[in-house]
All heavy atoms as a GROMACS GRO file, in nm:
protein
  627
    1MET      N    1   9.407  18.756  17.483
    1MET     CA    2   9.494  18.707  17.588
    1MET      C    3   9.422  18.607  17.677
    1MET      O    4   9.483  18.516  17.729
    1MET     CB    5   9.544  18.828  17.670
    1MET     CG    6   9.649  18.793  17.769
    1MET     SD    7   9.800  18.747  17.682
    1MET     CE    8   9.907  18.722  17.817
    2GLY      N    9   9.290  18.623  17.692
    2GLY     CA   10   9.214  18.531  17.776
    2GLY      C   11   9.216  18.388  17.723
    2GLY      O   12   9.218  18.292  17.800
    3PHE      N   13   9.216  18.375  17.590
    3PHE     CA   14   9.219  18.242  17.529
    3PHE      C   15   9.350  18.171  17.558
    3PHE      O   16   9.353  18.051  17.585
    3PHE     CB   17   9.194  18.254  17.379
    3PHE     CG   18   9.192  18.122  17.308
    3PHE    CD1   19   9.088  18.033  17.328
    3PHE    CD2   20   9.297  18.086  17.224
    3PHE    CE1   21   9.087  17.911  17.263
    3PHE    CE2   22   9.296  17.964  17.158
    3PHE     CZ   23   9.190  17.876  17.178
    4ILE      N   24   9.459  18.247  17.554
    4ILE     CA   25   9.591  18.189  17.583
    4ILE      C   26   9.596  18.138  17.727
    4ILE      O   27   9.645  18.029  17.753
    4ILE     CB   28   9.703  18.295  17.560
    4ILE    CG1   29   9.698  18.348  17.419
    4ILE    CG2   30   9.839  18.240  17.598
    4ILE    CD1   31   9.764  18.262  17.315
    5TRP      N   32   9.544  18.219  17.821
    5TRP     CA   33   9.541  18.176  17.961
    5TRP      C   34   9.456  18.051  17.978
    5TRP      O   35   9.490  17.962  18.055
    5TRP     CB   36   9.489  18.287  18.052
    5TRP     CG   37   9.596  18.382  18.092
    5TRP    CD1   38   9.604  18.514  18.058
    5TRP    CD2   39   9.713  18.354  18.169
    5TRP    NE1   40   9.718  18.568  18.110
    5TRP    CE2   41   9.788  18.473  18.178
    5TRP    CE3   42   9.762  18.241  18.231
    5TRP    CZ2   43   9.908  18.481  18.249
    5TRP    CZ3   44   9.882  18.249  18.300
    5TRP    CH2   45   9.954  18.367  18.309
    6ALA      N   46   9.344  18.045  17.907
    6ALA     CA   47   9.257  17.927  17.916
    6ALA      C   48   9.332  17.803  17.867
    6ALA      O   49   9.321  17.696  17.927
    6ALA     CB   50   9.130  17.949  17.835
    7LEU      N   51   9.409  17.816  17.760
    7LEU     CA   52   9.487  17.702  17.711
    7LEU      C   53   9.592  17.660  17.813
    7LEU      O   54   9.611  17.540  17.838
    7LEU     CB   55   9.555  17.738  17.578
    7LEU     CG   56   9.466  17.750  17.456
    7LEU    CD1   57   9.548  17.797  17.336
    7LEU    CD2   58   9.396  17.619  17.426
    8ILE      N   59   9.660  17.758  17.871
    8ILE     CA   60   9.763  17.726  17.970
    8ILE      C   61   9.703  17.660  18.092
    8ILE      O   62   9.751  17.555  18.137
    8ILE     CB   63   9.841  17.853  18.008
    8ILE    CG1   64   9.924  17.902  17.889
    8ILE    CG2   65   9.931  17.828  18.130
    8ILE    CD1   66   9.984  18.040  17.907
    9ILE      N   67   9.596  17.716  18.146
    9ILE     CA   68   9.533  17.660  18.266
    9ILE      C   69   9.472  17.524  18.234
    9ILE      O   70   9.481  17.431  18.315
    9ILE     CB   71   9.427  17.757  18.323
    9ILE    CG1   72   9.493  17.889  18.364
    9ILE    CG2   73   9.356  17.695  18.441
    9ILE    CD1   74   9.605  17.877  18.465
   10GLY      N   75   9.411  17.509  18.117
   10GLY     CA   76   9.358  17.378  18.077
   10GLY      C   77   9.467  17.274  18.071
   10GLY      O   78   9.450  17.160  18.117
   11GLY      N   79   9.583  17.310  18.017
   11GLY     CA   80   9.697  17.218  18.012
   11GLY      C   81   9.748  17.182  18.150
   11GLY      O   82   9.780  17.066  18.178
   12VAL      N   83   9.754  17.281  18.238
   12VAL     CA   84   9.801  17.255  18.376
   12VAL      C   85   9.702  17.164  18.449
   12VAL      O   86   9.743  17.071  18.520
   12VAL     CB   87   9.822  17.388  18.453
   12VAL    CG1   88   9.843  17.364  18.600
   12VAL    CG2   89   9.939  17.464  18.393
   13ILE      N   90   9.573  17.186  18.430
   13ILE     CA   91   9.473  17.102  18.494
   13ILE      C   92   9.484  16.958  18.444
   13ILE      O   93   9.482  16.863  18.522
   13ILE     CB   94   9.331  17.159  18.472
   13ILE    CG1   95   9.314  17.287  18.554
   13ILE    CG2   96   9.223  17.056  18.510
   13ILE    CD1   97   9.188  17.364  18.522
   14GLY      N   98   9.498  16.940  18.313
   14GLY     CA   99   9.515  16.806  18.257
   14GLY      C  100   9.642  16.740  18.307
   14GLY      O  101   9.644  16.621  18.340
   15TRP      N  102   9.751  16.816  18.315
   15TRP     CA  103   9.878  16.764  18.364
   15TRP      C  104   9.866  16.723  18.511
   15TRP      O  105   9.914  16.615  18.550
   15TRP     CB  106   9.987  16.869  18.346
   15TRP     CG  107  10.116  16.831  18.410
   15TRP    CD1  108  10.208  16.742  18.363
   15TRP    CD2  109  10.167  16.881  18.533
   15TRP    NE1  110  10.313  16.734  18.451
   15TRP    CE2  111  10.291  16.818  18.556
   15TRP    CE3  112  10.120  16.974  18.627
   15TRP    CZ2  113  10.368  16.845  18.668
   15TRP    CZ3  114  10.198  17.000  18.738
   15TRP    CH2  115  10.318  16.936  18.759
   16LEU      N  116   9.803  16.808  18.594
   16LEU     CA  117   9.785  16.775  18.736
   16LEU      C  118   9.702  16.648  18.753
   16LEU      O  119   9.731  16.566  18.841
   16LEU     CB  120   9.718  16.891  18.810
   16LEU     CG  121   9.807  17.006  18.852
   16LEU    CD1  122   9.722  17.120  18.908
   16LEU    CD2  123   9.910  16.961  18.952
   17ALA      N  124   9.600  16.633  18.671
   17ALA     CA  125   9.519  16.511  18.678
   17ALA      C  126   9.604  16.388  18.650
   17ALA      O  127   9.593  16.286  18.718
   17ALA     CB  128   9.402  16.519  18.581
   18GLY      N  129   9.692  16.397  18.551
   18GLY     CA  130   9.783  16.286  18.520
   18GLY      C  131   9.879  16.259  18.633
   18GLY      O  132   9.909  16.144  18.665
   19VAL      N  133   9.928  16.364  18.697
   19VAL     CA  134  10.020  16.349  18.810
   19VAL      C  135   9.949  16.283  18.927
   19VAL      O  136  10.004  16.193  18.992
   19VAL     CB  137  10.081  16.486  18.851
   19VAL    CG1  138  10.153  16.476  18.984
   19VAL    CG2  139  10.174  16.537  18.743
   20ILE      N  140   9.828  16.326  18.955
   20ILE     CA  141   9.750  16.269  19.066
   20ILE      C  142   9.729  16.120  19.046
   20ILE      O  143   9.743  16.041  19.139
   20ILE     CB  144   9.616  16.343  19.082
   20ILE    CG1  145   9.640  16.483  19.138
   20ILE    CG2  146   9.520  16.265  19.172
   20ILE    CD1  147   9.519  16.574  19.134
   21LEU      N  148   9.698  16.080  18.923
   21LEU     CA  149   9.673  15.938  18.894
   21LEU      C  150   9.800  15.860  18.863
   21LEU      O  151   9.797  15.737  18.859
   21LEU     CB  152   9.576  15.925  18.777
   21LEU     CG  153   9.433  15.965  18.804
   21LEU    CD1  154   9.351  15.959  18.677
   21LEU    CD2  155   9.371  15.875  18.910
   22GLY      N  156   9.909  15.930  18.836
   22GLY     CA  157  10.032  15.862  18.799
   22GLY      C  158  10.025  15.802  18.660
   22GLY      O  159  10.089  15.702  18.630
   23ARG      N  160   9.946  15.865  18.573
   23ARG     CA  161   9.928  15.816  18.436
   23ARG      C  162   9.944  15.932  18.340
   23ARG      O  163   9.902  16.043  18.367
   23ARG     CB  164   9.790  15.755  18.418
   23ARG     CG  165   9.770  15.638  18.509
   23ARG     CD  166   9.633  15.583  18.498
   23ARG     NE  167   9.622  15.469  18.590
   23ARG     CZ  168   9.516  15.400  18.607
   23ARG    NH1  169   9.407  15.429  18.541
   23ARG    NH2  170   9.514  15.299  18.691
   24ASP      N  171  10.003  15.904  18.225
   24ASP     CA  172  10.017  16.006  18.122
   24ASP      C  173   9.897  16.001  18.028
   24ASP      O  174   9.848  15.894  17.995
   24ASP     CB  175  10.143  15.983  18.038
   24ASP     CG  176  10.269  16.018  18.114
   24ASP    OD1  177  10.262  16.105  18.203
   24ASP    OD2  178  10.374  15.956  18.087
   25ILE      N  179   9.853  16.118  17.988
   25ILE     CA  180   9.747  16.126  17.888
   25ILE      C  181   9.816  16.127  17.751
   25ILE      O  182   9.917  16.194  17.734
   25ILE     CB  183   9.659  16.251  17.911
   25ILE    CG1  184   9.532  16.247  17.828
   25ILE    CG2  185   9.731  16.377  17.884
   25ILE    CD1  186   9.423  16.168  17.889
   26PRO      N  187   9.768  16.050  17.655
   26PRO     CA  188   9.830  16.052  17.523
   26PRO      C  189   9.819  16.190  17.458
   26PRO      O  190   9.724  16.262  17.482
   26PRO     CB  191   9.751  15.949  17.443
   26PRO     CG  192   9.659  15.883  17.537
   26PRO     CD  193   9.657  15.959  17.664
   27GLY      N  194   9.915  16.224  17.378
   27GLY     CA  195   9.910  16.349  17.304
   27GLY      C  196   9.993  16.460  17.366
   27GLY      O  197   9.994  16.572  17.316
   28GLY      N  198  10.060  16.434  17.476
   28GLY     CA  199  10.146  16.534  17.538
   28GLY      C  200  10.071  16.658  17.581
   28GLY      O  201   9.965  16.650  17.644
   29VAL      N  202  10.123  16.773  17.544
   29VAL     CA  203  10.065  16.901  17.585
   29VAL      C  204   9.923  16.916  17.530
   29VAL      O  205   9.832  16.958  17.603
   29VAL     CB  206  10.154  17.018  17.537
   29VAL    CG1  207  10.088  17.152  17.562
   29VAL    CG2  208  10.290  17.013  17.604
   30ILE      N  209   9.902  16.880  17.405
   30ILE     CA  210   9.768  16.891  17.345
   30ILE      C  211   9.671  16.800  17.420
   30ILE      O  212   9.557  16.839  17.447
   30ILE     CB  213   9.772  16.855  17.195
   30ILE    CG1  214   9.869  16.946  17.119
   30ILE    CG2  215   9.634  16.859  17.134
   30ILE    CD1  216   9.832  17.092  17.119
   31GLY      N  217   9.713  16.679  17.453
   31GLY     CA  218   9.628  16.587  17.530
   31GLY      C  219   9.593  16.643  17.666
   31GLY      O  220   9.480  16.628  17.713
   32ASN      N  221   9.691  16.708  17.731
   32ASN     CA  222   9.665  16.769  17.862
   32ASN      C  223   9.564  16.883  17.850
   32ASN      O  224   9.475  16.896  17.935
   32ASN     CB  225   9.794  16.822  17.924
   32ASN     CG  226   9.882  16.712  17.976
   32ASN    OD1  227   9.835  16.605  18.014
   32ASN    ND2  228  10.011  16.736  17.980
   33ILE      N  229   9.577  16.964  17.746
   33ILE     CA  230   9.482  17.074  17.726
   33ILE      C  231   9.342  17.020  17.703
   33ILE      O  232   9.245  17.067  17.762
   33ILE     CB  233   9.528  17.165  17.610
   33ILE    CG1  234   9.657  17.239  17.648
   33ILE    CG2  235   9.419  17.263  17.570
   33ILE    CD1  236   9.723  17.312  17.534
   34ILE      N  237   9.332  16.919  17.618
   34ILE     CA  238   9.201  16.859  17.590
   34ILE      C  239   9.141  16.798  17.716
   34ILE      O  240   9.022  16.817  17.745
   34ILE     CB  241   9.212  16.756  17.476
   34ILE    CG1  242   9.245  16.827  17.344
   34ILE    CG2  243   9.085  16.674  17.462
   34ILE    CD1  244   9.284  16.736  17.231
   35ALA      N  245   9.223  16.724  17.793
   35ALA     CA  246   9.174  16.665  17.918
   35ALA      C  247   9.130  16.774  18.015
   35ALA      O  248   9.029  16.758  18.085
   35ALA     CB  249   9.283  16.579  17.982
   36GLY      N  250   9.203  16.885  18.019
   36GLY     CA  251   9.165  16.996  18.106
   36GLY      C  252   9.033  17.059  18.066
   36GLY      O  253   8.947  17.085  18.150
   37PHE      N  254   9.013  17.081  17.936
   37PHE     CA  255   8.888  17.141  17.889
   37PHE      C  256   8.769  17.047  17.908
   37PHE      O  257   8.665  17.088  17.957
   37PHE     CB  258   8.901  17.180  17.741
   37PHE     CG  259   8.956  17.317  17.719
   37PHE    CD1  260   9.092  17.340  17.725
   37PHE    CD2  261   8.872  17.424  17.694
   37PHE    CE1  262   9.143  17.466  17.705
   37PHE    CE2  263   8.923  17.551  17.673
   37PHE     CZ  264   9.059  17.572  17.679
   38ILE      N  265   8.786  16.922  17.870
   38ILE     CA  266   8.676  16.825  17.888
   38ILE      C  267   8.649  16.803  18.035
   38ILE      O  268   8.534  16.792  18.078
   38ILE     CB  269   8.707  16.693  17.814
   38ILE    CG1  270   8.711  16.717  17.663
   38ILE    CG2  271   8.604  16.586  17.848
   38ILE    CD1  272   8.757  16.598  17.582
   39GLY      N  273   8.757  16.797  18.114
   39GLY     CA  274   8.741  16.781  18.259
   39GLY      C  275   8.668  16.898  18.321
   39GLY      O  276   8.583  16.880  18.409
   40ALA      N  277   8.697  17.019  18.275
   40ALA     CA  278   8.628  17.137  18.327
   40ALA      C  279   8.480  17.132  18.294
   40ALA      O  280   8.393  17.162  18.377
   40ALA     CB  281   8.690  17.264  18.271
   41TRP      N  282   8.449  17.092  18.172
   41TRP     CA  283   8.309  17.080  18.131
   41TRP      C  284   8.238  16.972  18.213
   41TRP      O  285   8.130  16.994  18.267
   41TRP     CB  286   8.303  17.048  17.982
   41TRP     CG  287   8.167  17.015  17.933
   41TRP    CD1  288   8.064  17.102  17.910
   41TRP    CD2  289   8.117  16.885  17.905
   41TRP    NE1  290   7.954  17.034  17.867
   41TRP    CE2  291   7.983  16.899  17.863
   41TRP    CE3  292   8.172  16.758  17.909
   41TRP    CZ2  293   7.905  16.791  17.828
   41TRP    CZ3  294   8.093  16.650  17.874
   41TRP    CH2  295   7.962  16.667  17.834
   42LEU      N  296   8.300  16.855  18.224
   42LEU     CA  297   8.241  16.744  18.299
   42LEU      C  298   8.227  16.778  18.446
   42LEU      O  299   8.122  16.754  18.508
   42LEU     CB  300   8.326  16.618  18.281
   42LEU     CG  301   8.279  16.492  18.351
   42LEU    CD1  302   8.146  16.447  18.292
   42LEU    CD2  303   8.384  16.382  18.336
   43GLY      N  304   8.332  16.836  18.504
   43GLY     CA  305   8.328  16.872  18.646
   43GLY      C  306   8.221  16.973  18.677
   43GLY      O  307   8.152  16.962  18.779
   44SER      N  308   8.202  17.071  18.591
   44SER     CA  309   8.098  17.171  18.617
   44SER      C  310   7.959  17.113  18.597
   44SER      O  311   7.865  17.155  18.664
   44SER     CB  312   8.118  17.295  18.531
   44SER     OG  313   8.098  17.267  18.395
   45LEU      N  314   7.944  17.014  18.508
   45LEU     CA  315   7.814  16.947  18.494
   45LEU      C  316   7.780  16.869  18.620
   45LEU      O  317   7.665  16.872  18.666
   45LEU     CB  318   7.817  16.850  18.376
   45LEU     CG  319   7.794  16.905  18.237
   45LEU    CD1  320   7.802  16.792  18.135
   45LEU    CD2  321   7.660  16.973  18.227
   46ILE      N  322   7.878  16.798  18.673
   46ILE     CA  323   7.853  16.711  18.788
   46ILE      C  324   7.847  16.791  18.918
   46ILE      O  325   7.759  16.769  19.000
   46ILE     CB  326   7.964  16.604  18.797
   46ILE    CG1  327   7.957  16.511  18.676
   46ILE    CG2  328   7.953  16.524  18.927
   46ILE    CD1  329   8.076  16.418  18.664
   47MET      N  330   7.941  16.884  18.936
   47MET     CA  331   7.957  16.950  19.065
   47MET      C  332   7.911  17.094  19.069
   47MET      O  333   7.906  17.154  19.176
   47MET     CB  334   8.104  16.943  19.107
   47MET     CG  335   8.157  16.802  19.109
   47MET     SD  336   8.332  16.798  19.143
   47MET     CE  337   8.329  16.846  19.313
   48GLY      N  338   7.881  17.151  18.954
   48GLY     CA  339   7.841  17.291  18.952
   48GLY      C  340   7.962  17.383  18.954
   48GLY      O  341   8.076  17.339  18.936
   49ASP      N  342   7.937  17.509  18.976
   49ASP     CA  343   8.043  17.610  18.974
   49ASP      C  344   8.073  17.656  19.115
   49ASP      O  345   7.993  17.726  19.177
   49ASP     CB  346   7.999  17.730  18.889
   49ASP     CG  347   7.970  17.690  18.745
   49ASP    OD1  348   8.029  17.591  18.699
   49ASP    OD2  349   7.890  17.758  18.680
   50PHE      N  350   8.188  17.614  19.167
   50PHE     CA  351   8.232  17.662  19.297
   50PHE      C  352   8.383  17.659  19.304
   50PHE      O  353   8.449  17.599  19.220
   50PHE     CB  354   8.171  17.579  19.411
   50PHE     CG  355   8.228  17.440  19.423
   50PHE    CD1  356   8.336  17.415  19.506
   50PHE    CD2  357   8.174  17.335  19.351
   50PHE    CE1  358   8.389  17.288  19.516
   50PHE    CE2  359   8.226  17.208  19.362
   50PHE     CZ  360   8.334  17.183  19.444
   51GLY      N  361   8.436  17.724  19.404
   51GLY     CA  362   8.580  17.728  19.422
   51GLY      C  363   8.641  17.845  19.346
   51GLY      O  364   8.572  17.924  19.281
   52PRO      N  365   8.772  17.853  19.353
   52PRO     CA  366   8.840  17.965  19.287
   52PRO      C  367   8.833  17.953  19.135
   52PRO      O  368   8.834  17.843  19.080
   52PRO     CB  369   8.985  17.953  19.336
   52PRO     CG  370   9.000  17.811  19.377
   52PRO     CD  371   8.865  17.766  19.424
   53VAL      N  372   8.823  18.066  19.070
   53VAL     CA  373   8.822  18.071  18.924
   53VAL      C  374   8.962  18.110  18.878
   53VAL      O  375   9.014  18.214  18.918
   53VAL     CB  376   8.719  18.173  18.871
   53VAL    CG1  377   8.725  18.182  18.720
   53VAL    CG2  378   8.580  18.136  18.917
   54ILE      N  379   9.022  18.024  18.797
   54ILE     CA  380   9.156  18.050  18.745
   54ILE      C  381   9.150  18.033  18.594
   54ILE      O  382   9.118  17.925  18.545
   54ILE     CB  383   9.260  17.954  18.807
   54ILE    CG1  384   9.260  17.967  18.958
   54ILE    CG2  385   9.399  17.981  18.750
   54ILE    CD1  386   9.344  17.864  19.030
   55GLY      N  387   9.181  18.138  18.521
   55GLY     CA  388   9.182  18.132  18.375
   55GLY      C  389   9.046  18.097  18.316
   55GLY      O  390   9.038  18.037  18.210
   56GLY      N  391   8.940  18.132  18.385
   56GLY     CA  392   8.806  18.103  18.336
   56GLY      C  393   8.752  17.967  18.377
   56GLY      O  394   8.641  17.930  18.341
   57PHE      N  395   8.831  17.890  18.452
   57PHE     CA  396   8.789  17.758  18.499
   57PHE      C  397   8.761  17.762  18.648
   57PHE      O  398   8.838  17.822  18.724
   57PHE     CB  399   8.900  17.653  18.477
   57PHE     CG  400   8.933  17.626  18.334
   57PHE    CD1  401   9.040  17.686  18.272
   57PHE    CD2  402   8.855  17.538  18.260
   57PHE    CE1  403   9.071  17.660  18.140
   57PHE    CE2  404   8.886  17.511  18.128
   57PHE     CZ  405   8.994  17.572  18.068
   58TYR      N  406   8.653  17.698  18.690
   58TYR     CA  407   8.634  17.673  18.833
   58TYR      C  408   8.729  17.558  18.866
   58TYR      O  409   8.708  17.445  18.821
   58TYR     CB  410   8.489  17.638  18.865
   58TYR     CG  411   8.398  17.757  18.854
   58TYR    CD1  412   8.333  17.786  18.736
   58TYR    CD2  413   8.381  17.842  18.962
   58TYR    CE1  414   8.251  17.898  18.725
   58TYR    CE2  415   8.299  17.953  18.953
   58TYR     CZ  416   8.234  17.980  18.834
   58TYR     OH  417   8.154  18.091  18.825
   59PHE      N  418   8.834  17.586  18.939
   59PHE     CA  419   8.949  17.498  18.949
   59PHE      C  420   8.916  17.360  19.008
   59PHE      O  421   8.956  17.258  18.952
   59PHE     CB  422   9.061  17.564  19.032
   59PHE     CG  423   9.187  17.486  19.029
   59PHE    CD1  424   9.268  17.488  18.917
   59PHE    CD2  425   9.226  17.410  19.137
   59PHE    CE1  426   9.385  17.415  18.912
   59PHE    CE2  427   9.342  17.336  19.134
   59PHE     CZ  428   9.423  17.340  19.022
   60ILE      N  429   8.842  17.354  19.118
   60ILE     CA  430   8.817  17.226  19.185
   60ILE      C  431   8.732  17.133  19.098
   60ILE      O  432   8.772  17.018  19.075
   60ILE     CB  433   8.756  17.250  19.325
   60ILE    CG1  434   8.858  17.322  19.414
   60ILE    CG2  435   8.712  17.118  19.389
   60ILE    CD1  436   8.803  17.374  19.543
   61PRO      N  437   8.616  17.178  19.046
   61PRO     CA  438   8.541  17.088  18.958
   61PRO      C  439   8.619  17.050  18.832
   61PRO      O  440   8.611  16.936  18.785
   61PRO     CB  441   8.416  17.168  18.921
   61PRO     CG  442   8.402  17.271  19.026
   61PRO     CD  443   8.541  17.301  19.072
   62ALA      N  444   8.698  17.144  18.777
   62ALA     CA  445   8.776  17.115  18.657
   62ALA      C  446   8.880  17.007  18.685
   62ALA      O  447   8.899  16.915  18.605
   62ALA     CB  448   8.844  17.241  18.605
   63LEU      N  449   8.948  17.016  18.799
   63LEU     CA  450   9.051  16.918  18.833
   63LEU      C  451   8.989  16.780  18.857
   63LEU      O  452   9.039  16.679  18.807
   63LEU     CB  453   9.130  16.963  18.955
   63LEU     CG  454   9.244  16.872  18.998
   63LEU    CD1  455   9.346  16.855  18.886
   63LEU    CD2  456   9.310  16.925  19.123
   64ILE      N  457   8.879  16.776  18.929
   64ILE     CA  458   8.813  16.647  18.954
   64ILE      C  459   8.761  16.588  18.823
   64ILE      O  460   8.776  16.468  18.797
   64ILE     CB  461   8.700  16.664  19.058
   64ILE    CG1  462   8.762  16.697  19.194
   64ILE    CG2  463   8.614  16.538  19.067
   64ILE    CD1  464   8.664  16.737  19.300
   65GLY      N  465   8.703  16.671  18.737
   65GLY     CA  466   8.657  16.623  18.607
   65GLY      C  467   8.772  16.573  18.522
   65GLY      O  468   8.760  16.471  18.453
   66ALA      N  469   8.886  16.642  18.525
   66ALA     CA  470   9.002  16.599  18.447
   66ALA      C  471   9.058  16.468  18.499
   66ALA      O  472   9.104  16.384  18.420
   66ALA     CB  473   9.110  16.708  18.449
   67VAL      N  474   9.054  16.447  18.631
   67VAL     CA  475   9.098  16.319  18.687
   67VAL      C  476   9.010  16.206  18.632
   67VAL      O  477   9.060  16.100  18.593
   67VAL     CB  478   9.096  16.322  18.842
   67VAL    CG1  479   9.108  16.183  18.902
   67VAL    CG2  480   9.208  16.411  18.894
   68VAL      N  481   8.880  16.230  18.626
   68VAL     CA  482   8.788  16.130  18.571
   68VAL      C  483   8.820  16.104  18.424
   68VAL      O  484   8.826  15.989  18.379
   68VAL     CB  485   8.641  16.175  18.589
   68VAL    CG1  486   8.546  16.085  18.512
   68VAL    CG2  487   8.604  16.179  18.737
   69VAL      N  488   8.844  16.210  18.347
   69VAL     CA  489   8.875  16.196  18.205
   69VAL      C  490   9.004  16.118  18.184
   69VAL      O  491   9.009  16.026  18.102
   69VAL     CB  492   8.884  16.335  18.136
   69VAL    CG1  493   8.943  16.324  17.998
   69VAL    CG2  494   8.747  16.400  18.131
   70VAL      N  495   9.109  16.151  18.258
   70VAL     CA  496   9.237  16.080  18.245
   70VAL      C  497   9.221  15.934  18.285
   70VAL      O  498   9.273  15.844  18.218
   70VAL     CB  499   9.347  16.150  18.329
   70VAL    CG1  500   9.473  16.065  18.336
   70VAL    CG2  501   9.379  16.286  18.271
   71PHE      N  502   9.148  15.907  18.392
   71PHE     CA  503   9.126  15.770  18.437
   71PHE      C  504   9.053  15.689  18.331
   71PHE      O  505   9.094  15.578  18.295
   71PHE     CB  506   9.049  15.767  18.569
   71PHE     CG  507   9.015  15.628  18.614
   71PHE    CD1  508   9.113  15.548  18.669
   71PHE    CD2  509   8.888  15.578  18.599
   71PHE    CE1  510   9.083  15.418  18.710
   71PHE    CE2  511   8.857  15.449  18.638
   71PHE     CZ  512   8.955  15.369  18.694
   72LEU      N  513   8.943  15.744  18.279
   72LEU     CA  514   8.866  15.672  18.178
   72LEU      C  515   8.945  15.652  18.050
   72LEU      O  516   8.939  15.545  17.989
   72LEU     CB  517   8.735  15.746  18.149
   72LEU     CG  518   8.631  15.744  18.261
   72LEU    CD1  519   8.511  15.831  18.223
   72LEU    CD2  520   8.588  15.604  18.295
   73THR      N  521   9.020  15.753  18.009
   73THR     CA  522   9.102  15.742  17.888
   73THR      C  523   9.207  15.634  17.904
   73THR      O  524   9.226  15.550  17.815
   73THR     CB  525   9.170  15.877  17.856
   73THR    OG1  526   9.070  15.976  17.840
   73THR    CG2  527   9.253  15.867  17.730
   74SER      N  528   9.276  15.631  18.018
   74SER     CA  529   9.379  15.529  18.038
   74SER      C  530   9.318  15.390  18.049
   74SER      O  531   9.375  15.293  18.000
   74SER     CB  532   9.462  15.561  18.162
   74SER     OG  533   9.385  15.554  18.278
   75LEU      N  534   9.199  15.380  18.106
   75LEU     CA  535   9.131  15.252  18.116
   75LEU      C  536   9.091  15.201  17.978
   75LEU      O  537   9.114  15.084  17.945
   75LEU     CB  538   9.007  15.266  18.205
   75LEU     CG  539   8.930  15.140  18.241
   75LEU    CD1  540   9.015  15.053  18.334
   75LEU    CD2  541   8.800  15.178  18.309
   76ILE      N  542   9.036  15.288  17.896
   76ILE     CA  543   8.995  15.249  17.761
   76ILE      C  544   9.116  15.211  17.677
   76ILE      O  545   9.114  15.109  17.608
   76ILE     CB  546   8.916  15.363  17.694
   76ILE    CG1  547   8.780  15.378  17.762
   76ILE    CG2  548   8.899  15.340  17.544
   76ILE    CD1  549   8.706  15.506  17.726
   77LEU      N  550   9.222  15.291  17.683
   77LEU     CA  551   9.340  15.262  17.604
   77LEU      C  552   9.409  15.134  17.649
   77LEU      O  553   9.463  15.060  17.568
   77LEU     CB  554   9.438  15.379  17.607
   77LEU     CG  555   9.390  15.504  17.535
   77LEU    CD1  556   9.490  15.617  17.553
   77LEU    CD2  557   9.367  15.476  17.388
   78ARG      N  558   9.408  15.107  17.779
   78ARG     CA  559   9.469  14.984  17.830
   78ARG      C  560   9.391  14.863  17.780
   78ARG      O  561   9.450  14.765  17.736
   78ARG     CB  562   9.474  14.986  17.982
   78ARG     CG  563   9.544  14.866  18.040
   78ARG     CD  564   9.561  14.876  18.188
   78ARG     NE  565   9.458  14.959  18.249
   78ARG     CZ  566   9.430  14.960  18.377
   78ARG    NH1  567   9.496  14.884  18.459
   78ARG    NH2  568   9.336  15.038  18.426
   79ASN      N  569   9.259  14.868  17.784
   79ASN     CA  570   9.177  14.756  17.737
   79ASN      C  571   9.190  14.738  17.586
   79ASN      O  572   9.190  14.627  17.536
   79ASN     CB  573   9.031  14.776  17.775
   79ASN     CG  574   9.007  14.753  17.923
   79ASN    OD1  575   9.086  14.685  17.989
   79ASN    ND2  576   8.901  14.810  17.975
   80THR      N  577   9.201  14.848  17.513
   80THR     CA  578   9.218  14.839  17.367
   80THR      C  579   9.353  14.778  17.332
   80THR      O  580   9.360  14.695  17.242
   80THR     CB  581   9.207  14.980  17.304
   80THR    OG1  582   9.082  15.037  17.341
   80THR    CG2  583   9.216  14.973  17.154
   81SER      N  584   9.458  14.815  17.403
   81SER     CA  585   9.590  14.758  17.372
   81SER      C  586   9.598  14.610  17.408
   81SER      O  587   9.671  14.535  17.344
   81SER     CB  588   9.700  14.837  17.444
   81SER     OG  589   9.691  14.820  17.583
   82ARG      N  590   9.526  14.565  17.507
   82ARG     CA  591   9.524  14.423  17.541
   82ARG      C  592   9.459  14.339  17.432
   82ARG      O  593   9.500  14.229  17.404
   82ARG     CB  594   9.448  14.400  17.672
   82ARG     CG  595   9.525  14.438  17.793
   82ARG     CD  596   9.448  14.401  17.917
   82ARG     NE  597   9.515  14.452  18.036
   82ARG     CZ  598   9.460  14.457  18.153
   82ARG    NH1  599   9.336  14.416  18.173
   82ARG    NH2  600   9.527  14.505  18.256
   83ARG      N  601   9.356  14.393  17.370
   83ARG     CA  602   9.285  14.320  17.264
   83ARG      C  603   9.370  14.304  17.140
   83ARG      O  604   9.357  14.207  17.068
   83ARG     CB  605   9.156  14.392  17.226
   83ARG     CG  606   9.052  14.385  17.333
   83ARG     CD  607   8.925  14.451  17.289
   83ARG     NE  608   8.839  14.470  17.403
   83ARG     CZ  609   8.731  14.541  17.403
   83ARG    NH1  610   8.694  14.602  17.292
   83ARG    NH2  611   8.657  14.553  17.510
   84HIS      N  612   9.456  14.401  17.113
   84HIS     CA  613   9.539  14.397  16.994
   84HIS      C  614   9.672  14.328  17.016
   84HIS      O  615   9.752  14.320  16.924
   84HIS     CB  616   9.561  14.538  16.940
   84HIS     CG  617   9.436  14.599  16.885
   84HIS    ND1  618   9.373  14.702  16.947
   84HIS    CD2  619   9.362  14.567  16.777
   84HIS    CE1  620   9.264  14.735  16.879
   84HIS    NE2  621   9.256  14.653  16.774
   85SER      N  622   9.699  14.283  17.136
   85SER     CA  623   9.826  14.217  17.164
   85SER      C  624   9.821  14.071  17.130
   85SER      O  625   9.727  14.004  17.135
   85SER     CB  626   9.864  14.230  17.311
   85SER     OG  627   9.866  14.361  17.351
   0.00000   0.00000   0.00000
């Protein structure tokens, strides 16, 4: 059951990051989950472990890391689409 919660919370974190930036992450729900997991890993590397723990994620570092992931992904995809246009 813990794995299911981690997927749900990872998806919510990725979705919130997209909402904060006003950008969609490609891949829909799967993309949001991936952004949430990578964001949690990146956020904990940069900021350490603090704040409330939800579904196994330290929420604040995970959300900030996911915002960075969504921003970088949208920046890379935007530059790639310009080159192919």
